[in-house]
C-alpha positions in Angstrom: -10.5 -39.1 -20.1 -8.1 -39.3 -17.1 -7.2 -36.2 -15.0 -3.7 -36.4 -16.3 -4.8 -36.0 -19.9 -7.5 -33.4 -19.1 -5.3 -31.1 -17.1 -1.7 -32.0 -18.3 -0.5 -32.5 -14.7 2.9 -34.0 -15.3 3.6 -31.4 -18.0 3.0 -28.7 -15.4 5.1 -30.4 -12.7 2.2 -31.4 -10.5 0.0 -34.3 -9.5 -3.5 -34.9 -8.3 -2.6 -34.7 -4.6 -0.9 -31.3 -5.0 -3.8 -30.0 -7.0 -6.5 -31.1 -4.5 -4.6 -29.7 -1.6 -4.1 -26.4 -3.5 -7.8 -26.3 -4.4 -8.9 -26.8 -0.8 -6.3 -24.2 0.4 -7.5 -21.6 -2.0 -11.1 -22.2 -1.1 -10.3 -22.0 2.6 -8.6 -18.6 2.2 -11.6 -17.4 0.2 -14.4 -18.9 2.1 -14.9 -15.6 4.0 -16.5 -14.1 0.9 -19.5 -16.4 1.5 -20.1 -14.6 4.8 -18.9 -11.1 4.0 -20.5 -10.6 0.6 -24.1 -11.1 1.8 -23.4 -8.7 4.7 -22.0 -6.0 2.5 -24.6 -6.2 -0.3 -27.3 -6.6 2.3 -26.7 -3.0 3.3 -28.1 -2.0 -0.1 -31.4 -3.8 0.6 -30.6 -7.1 -1.1 -31.8 -10.3 0.5 -28.8 -11.8 2.2 -29.8 -15.4 1.8 -30.2 -14.9 -2.0 -26.8 -13.1 -2.2 -25.2 -16.0 -0.3 -26.5 -18.4 -3.0 -25.6 -16.1 -5.8 -22.1 -15.7 -4.4 -21.5 -19.4 -4.2 -23.0 -20.1 -7.6 -21.2 -17.3 -9.4 -17.9 -18.4 -7.8 -18.4 -22.0 -8.8 -19.5 -21.3 -12.4 -16.7 -18.7 -13.1 -14.0 -20.9 -11.6 -15.1 -23.9 -13.6 -14.9 -21.7 -16.7 -11.3 -20.8 -15.7 -10.4 -24.5 -15.6 -12.1 -25.2 -18.9 -11.0 -22.1 -20.9 -7.4 -21.7 -19.5 -6.5 -24.7 -17.4 -5.1 -22.3 -14.7 -5.3 -22.7 -10.9 -7.0 -19.3 -10.5 -10.3 -19.0 -8.5 -13.0 -16.4 -9.0 -15.6 -14.9 -6.7 -17.4 -11.6 -6.2 -14.6 -9.1 -5.4 -14.0 -7.3 -2.2 -13.9 -3.5 -2.7 -16.1 -3.8 -5.7 -19.0 -5.0 -3.5 -18.4 -2.1 -1.1 -18.4 0.3 -4.0 -21.6 -1.3 -5.2 -23.4 -1.0 -1.8 -22.0 2.1 -0.1 -21.2 4.4 -3.1 -23.6 3.5 -5.9 -26.7 2.6 -3.8 -26.4 4.4 -0.5 -24.4 7.5 -1.6 -25.5 8.0 -5.2 -29.1 6.9 -4.6 -29.3 4.2 -7.3 -31.3 1.1 -6.6 -29.4 -2.2 -6.2 -31.3 -3.4 -9.3 -29.7 -0.6 -11.4 -26.3 -1.3 -9.9 -26.7 -5.0 -11.0 -27.5 -3.7 -14.5 -24.2 -1.7 -14.5 -22.3 -4.8 -13.5 -24.0 -6.9 -16.2 -23.2 -4.3 -18.9 -19.6 -4.0 -17.6 -19.3 -7.8 -18.0 -20.5 -7.6 -21.6 -18.0 -5.0 -22.4 -15.3 -7.2 -20.8 -16.3 -10.1 -23.0 -15.9 -7.9 -26.1 -12.5 -6.6 -24.9 -11.4 -10.2 -24.2 -12.4 -11.5 -27.6 -10.7 -8.6 -29.4 -7.4 -9.0 -27.6 -7.5 -5.6 -25.9 -7.0 -7.0 -22.4 -4.4 -9.5 -23.6 -2.5 -6.6 -25.3 -2.6 -4.6 -22.1 -1.1 -7.6 -20.2 1.7 -8.0 -22.8 2.4 -4.2 -22.9 3.5 -4.0 -19.3 7.3 -4.3 -18.9 8.7 -7.4 -17.2 10.1 -5.5 -14.2 6.7 -3.9 -13.6 5.2 -7.4 -13.7 7.6 -8.6 -11.0 6.7 -5.5 -9.0 3.0 -6.3 -9.3 3.7 -9.7 -7.7 5.6 -8.1 -4.9 3.0 -5.4 -4.4 0.2 -8.0 -4.2 2.2 -9.9 -1.7 2.4 -6.9 0.6 -1.2 -6.1 -0.1 -2.6 -9.5 0.9 -0.3 -9.6 3.9 -1.8 -6.3 5.0 -5.3 -7.7 4.4 -4.3 -10.7 6.6 -3.0 -8.4 9.4 -6.3 -6.4 9.3 -8.5 -9.5 9.2 -6.7 -10.8 12.3 -6.9 -7.4 13.9 -3.2 -7.4 14.5 -3.1 -4.1 12.7 -5.9 -1.7 13.6 -6.9 1.9 12.9 -5.1 4.5 15.2 -4.0 8.1 15.5 -1.1 7.2 13.2 -3.6 5.8 10.6 -2.6 2.2 11.4 -1.1 0.7 14.5 -0.6 -2.5 16.5 -3.5 -4.0 18.4 -3.4 -2.9 22.0 -3.6 -5.9 24.4 -3.5 -3.5 27.4 -6.7 -1.7 26.2 -8.4 -5.0 25.4 -7.7 -6.2 29.0 -9.0 -3.0 30.6 -12.1 -3.0 28.3 -12.9 -6.6 29.0 -12.4 -7.6 25.3 -9.3 -9.7 25.7 -11.2 -13.0 26.1 -13.0 -12.3 22.8 -11.2 -10.1 20.4 -7.9 -10.1 22.1 -7.5 -13.9 22.2 -8.2 -14.0 18.4 -5.2 -11.8 17.8 -3.1 -14.1 20.0 -4.4 -17.1 18.0 -3.6 -15.4 14.7 0.0 -14.6 15.8 0.3 -18.3 16.9 -1.1 -19.3 13.5 1.6 -17.3 11.6 4.3 -19.0 13.6 2.8 -22.4 13.2 2.3 -21.9 9.4 5.9 -20.6 9.1 7.3 -23.6 10.9 5.3 -25.9 8.6 6.6 -24.1 5.5 10.2 -24.2 6.7 9.8 -28.0 7.5 8.3 -28.3 3.9 5.3 -30.2 5.3 2.8 -31.1 2.5 -0.3 -29.0 2.7 1.5 -26.6 5.1 -0.7 -23.5 4.4 -4.0 -25.5 4.7 -2.7 -27.2 7.8 -1.9 -23.8 9.3 -5.5 -22.7 8.7 -7.0 -25.9 10.2 -4.7 -25.9 13.3 -5.4 -22.3 14.1 -9.1 -22.9 13.7 -8.9 -26.0 16.0 -7.0 -24.0 18.6 -9.8 -21.4 18.5 -12.4 -24.1 19.0 -10.5 -25.4 22.0 -10.3 -21.8 23.4 -14.0 -21.5 23.0 -14.7 -24.8 24.7 -12.6 -23.9 27.7 -13.9 -20.3 28.0 -10.8 -18.5 26.8 -12.7 -17.3 23.7 -16.1 -15.8 24.6 -18.8 -15.6 21.9 -20.3 -12.2 21.4 -22.2 -11.7 18.1 -22.8 -8.0 18.8 -19.0 -7.5 18.8 -18.5 -9.7 15.7 -17.3 -12.7 17.8 -19.2 -15.7 16.5 -19.1 -19.3 17.5 -16.2 -21.2 16.0 -18.1 -24.5 16.1 -20.2 -25.3 13.1 -24.0 -25.0 13.9 -26.3 -27.4 12.1 -29.2 -26.8 14.4 -31.2 -25.2 11.6 -30.6 -28.3 9.4 -29.3 -28.3 5.9 -31.1 -26.0 3.5 -30.4 -23.7 0.5 -31.9 -20.2 0.7 -34.0 -19.1 -2.3 -32.3 -17.3 -5.1 -35.6 -15.7 -6.3 -35.2 -12.3 -4.5 -32.1 -11.4 -6.7 -32.3 -13.6 -9.8 -32.7 -11.6 -13.0 -33.6 -8.4 -11.1 -31.5 -6.0 -13.2 -33.0 -2.6 -13.9 -31.9 -0.9 -17.2 -34.0 2.2 -16.9 -31.1 4.6 -16.3 -28.7 3.0 -18.8 -28.4 6.1 -21.0 -27.6 8.5 -18.2 -24.1 9.9 -17.6 -24.1 8.7 -14.0 -24.7 5.2 -15.2 -21.8 5.4 -17.6 -19.5 6.7 -14.8 -20.6 3.9 -12.5 -20.1 1.3 -15.2 -16.7 2.7 -16.0 -15.6 2.6 -12.4 -16.6 -1.1 -12.2 -14.8 -1.7 -15.5 -11.6 0.0 -14.5 -11.2 -1.7 -11.1 -12.2 -5.1 -12.4 -9.9 -4.9 -15.5 -6.7 -3.9 -13.6 -7.4 -5.9 -10.5 -7.8 -9.0 -12.7 -4.7 -8.2 -14.8 -2.7 -7.5 -11.6 -3.7 -10.7 -10.0 -2.9 -12.7 -13.2 0.4 -11.0 -13.5 1.4 -11.4 -9.9 0.3 -14.9 -9.3 1.4 -16.2 -12.7 4.9 -14.7 -12.4 5.3 -16.2 -8.9 4.3 -19.6 -10.3 6.7 -19.2 -13.3 3.8 -19.5 -15.7 5.0 -16.6 -17.9 6.9 -17.4 -21.0 10.3 -15.9 -22.0 8.6 -12.7 -23.3 6.6 -12.2 -20.1 3.4 -13.4 -21.7 0.8 -15.7 -20.2 -0.3 -18.5 -22.5 -4.0 -19.1 -22.7 -4.6 -15.6 -21.1 -7.6 -15.1 -23.4 -9.4 -18.0 -21.7 -8.6 -16.6 -18.3 -9.8 -13.2 -19.1 -12.9 -14.5 -20.8 -13.9 -16.6 -17.8 -13.6 -13.5 -15.7 -15.7 -11.4 -18.1 -18.5 -14.1 -18.5 -18.4 -14.7 -14.8 -19.2 -11.1 -14.1 -22.3 -11.0 -16.3 -23.5 -14.4 -14.9 -22.9 -13.1 -11.4 -25.1 -10.0 -12.1 -27.9 -12.3 -13.5 -27.7 -14.4 -10.3 -27.6 -11.3 -8.1 -24.1 -10.3 -7.0 -21.5 -7.7 -7.6 -18.6 -8.0 -10.0 -17.0 -11.5 -10.1 -13.2 -11.3 -10.4 -10.0 -13.4 -10.1 -9.1 -13.6 -6.5 -5.6 -12.7 -5.3 -6.1 -15.5 -2.7 -5.4 -17.9 -5.6 -1.8 -17.3 -4.6 -2.3 -19.5 -1.6 -3.1 -22.5 -3.8 -0.2 -21.7 -6.1 2.1 -21.6 -3.1 0.7 -25.0 -2.2 1.8 -26.4 -5.6 -1.4 -25.8 -7.7 -0.5 -25.3 -11.3 -3.5 -26.4 -13.4 -7.3 -26.1 -13.7 -7.7 -29.1 -11.4 -7.0 -26.8 -8.5 -9.8 -24.5 -9.8 -12.2 -27.4 -10.2 -11.6 -28.5 -6.6 -12.3 -25.0 -5.3 -15.4 -24.7 -7.6 -16.7 -28.0 -6.2 -16.3 -26.7 -2.6 -18.1 -23.5 -3.5 -21.0 -25.8 -4.7 -20.9 -27.9 -1.6 -20.9 -24.7 0.5 -24.5 -24.3 -0.5 -25.4 -27.3 1.6 -22.6 -27.2 4.2 -22.5 -23.5 4.9 -22.3 -23.9 8.7 -18.9 -25.5 8.3 -17.4 -23.0 5.9 -19.0 -20.0 7.6 -17.5 -21.1 10.9 -13.9 -20.7 9.7 -12.8 -17.4 11.4 -10.8 -14.7 9.7 -8.0 -15.1 12.3 -7.5 -18.7 11.0 -7.2 -17.7 7.4 -5.2 -14.5 8.1 -1.9 -16.4 8.8 -2.2 -18.0 5.3 -2.5 -14.7 3.6 0.5 -13.3 5.6 2.7 -16.2 4.8 1.7 -16.2 1.1 2.5 -12.5 1.1 6.0 -13.4 2.1 6.2 -16.0 -0.7 5.1 -13.4 -3.3 7.5 -10.8 -1.9 10.5 -13.0 -3.0 9.9 -11.9 -6.6 11.6 -8.6 -5.7 15.0 -10.2 -6.3 14.0 -10.5 -10.0 13.7 -6.7 -10.4 16.6 -4.9 -12.1 17.6 -2.4 -9.4 20.7 -1.4 -11.4 18.5 0.5 -13.8 16.6 3.2 -11.9 14.3 3.9 -14.7 13.0 0.4 -14.2 13.5 0.1 -10.4 11.7 3.4 -9.3 8.5 2.7 -11.2 8.6 -0.8 -9.8 9.0 0.6 -6.3 6.1 3.0 -6.8 3.9 0.2 -8.0 4.9 -2.0 -5.0 4.2 0.6 -2.3 1.0 1.9 -3.9 -0.8 -1.4 -3.6 -0.8 -1.8 0.2 -0.8 2.0 0.9 -3.6 2.8 -1.5 -5.4 -0.5 -0.7 -5.8 -1.4 -4.4 -4.1 -3.6 -7.0 -5.4 -1.4 -9.8 -4.1 1.8 -8.3 -0.6 0.2 -8.0 -0.7 -0.7 -11.7 -1.9 2.8 -12.6 0.9 4.5 -10.6 3.5 2.1 -11.9 2.5 2.7 -15.5 2.3 6.5 -15.2 5.7 6.7 -13.4 7.3 4.3 -15.9 6.3 6.4 -18.9 7.0 9.8 -17.3 10.4 8.8 -15.9 11.7 7.2 -19.1 10.4 10.0 -21.3 11.8 12.7 -19.0 15.3 11.1 -18.8 15.5 10.4 -22.5 15.6 6.6 -22.1 12.8 5.9 -24.5 15.2 5.3 -27.4 16.9 2.6 -25.5 13.7 0.7 -24.7 10.9 -0.7 -26.7 8.1 0.9 -24.8 4.9 0.0 -26.6 2.4 2.6 -27.8 -0.2 1.0 -25.6 1.9 2.0 -22.5 1.6 5.6 -23.5 -2.1 5.3 -24.1 -2.6 3.6 -20.7 -0.6 6.3 -18.9 -2.8 9.0 -20.5 -6.0 7.1 -19.6 -4.9 6.6 -16.0 -4.2 10.4 -15.7 -7.6 11.2 -17.2 -9.2 8.7 -14.9 -7.8 10.5 -11.8 -9.1 13.8 -13.2 -12.6 12.6 -14.0 -13.4 10.1 -11.3 
């Protein structure tokens, strides 16, 4: 069977070249998870080499399922935020073993599978009003742009909570030729990527990543960028000195511990994983799909059950392998912006995750300052959905606005959805607009559940 028949490329307005470029671009913007996830979960006592393998395998398997079950260009991997909750809150703060935390992730995945097969998650997706769906896309755009600014250290913590990186301080502290130069490179990368986008160059986002990385390598070779591992400034040149080898998965494979499964704490932990994963995934699907014009006339996403199922099964498989919750990555937007529209994009990314097991020095050498410009430019592209929101109806526009600002300011897609749903229901009920709109019963249920969640958790 040809790729055309398998993925319906022409039907979706794409071709093999676009899909391959999109798959590579998405992977490049997500490759950081291969380096970050082992470091985060390693804090809990897990073997970092095994977590690296588990991360790559879980990402590959779940992403292939996305291609097979839904034919969508969405890529999955262990989620940021959820891994931090796993390591710092569940293990270090609450005192659970990482084996028990893996058990909570595994059970959460099983519940997800049931919810996906019984249409609960699909019903939630369809219940959210169209204006809120557009708002989610805009909010995600601001959120990933903020992540990009942070990754590049253009935005840093300050007395005003966040502030602009201080070049003067970096010069006086002697950090300019390390950390400071990466900020300059990231800023240059944003402009380079923007010019490529304006010029409509094929593969513009991927090219932006590669050009910024190459500029970094040149800076390292001529001494403008000084390697300092203790300060988090690693070599930008791939290091194959240790040869090509795949670490053992044995230290984390099938290490789940179900001893505390009946305790209240375990249920709370599992629910926390469940809530964040559910609405992060729905938010990502809503945001990226609406930007790619994948939603139908009623605002529904065809084949959503397959997309949700791949996410759910991927979570349980990830726990078996030895990693935190596997979820649909918002960085998939970078591939969509590159033209990816089918599962072929996902397959390309999945293959690269598989290759990363053997070529990890290359992928781990891609610095965050090189991928940050891609996130920032993609954030702009997603921001354009704001023109689709009906600002003439304040009962639609204000909840949309609340959802948009909540995502970057609360640093969570799921919190943005929660705030948007609660405000939508409250404002429409309080102003007597319910009769004029077909607000589904599920929206009321969600609003109540979100309020209860804030009270309990």
